[in-house]
N, C-alpha and C positions, 0 to 999 in steps of 0.2 A: 823403876817399876819392876815388880816381880816377874821373873821369866815365865812362871806357870800361868800367870794372868795374861801375859802377852801372847802366849801360845793359844790360850782359849779365845782371846779377842780376834785372833787371826782365822779362826774357823767359822764356817758358815752356820747360820742359825739352825738349819735342818740337821746338820751334823751334831751341833751342841745338844739339841733335844734328844737325839738318838743316844748320845754319850750319857746324858743325864738319866735316861731310862735304864741303860745298862748298869750304871753306877748304883742306882736305887735298887735294882735287882740283886746286885752283888752285896750291897749293904744289908738287905733283908736276909740273904743267905748266911752272911757272917753272924748276924744277930740270932738267927734261928739255930745255927750250928752251935753257937756259944751257949744257948739255953739248954741244949741237949747234952753236949759233952764237955763244955766248960773250957775248951782249948782254943779260944779265939786269939787273934793277934791284934792287940790294941793299936799298934802303930798303923796297920793297914786300915782299920776302922776309922781312925782319926784322919788319915790321908783321904779316904773316900769322902768323909764328911766335909772336909775343907774344899775338896774339888767340886763337890755338889754346890757348896756355897759360892764358889767362884763362878761357876756356870750360871747359877741363878742371878748373881749380880750382873753379869754381862748381858743376859737375856732381859733383865729388868731395865738396864740402861738403854738397850736397843729399843725396847717397847716405849720408853719415855721419849726417846729421840724421834721415833716415828710419829708420836702424838704431837710433838712440837712442829714437825714439818708440815702437817696438814693444816 
């Protein structure tokens, strides 16, 4: 399994939601800055997008598992 996803799975749900919020803000800033001056770093934007997807996957898995336990 990927080390990045293992690190994300090891974090608390509250921490993941805070990290998700921070990444979305950074993603917005990169997109906004790219529209104005055209000098964005596509590697960082892709990295942010993938990390957001990993966090959403883990949060979704946790939500489904909570539903099964009840």
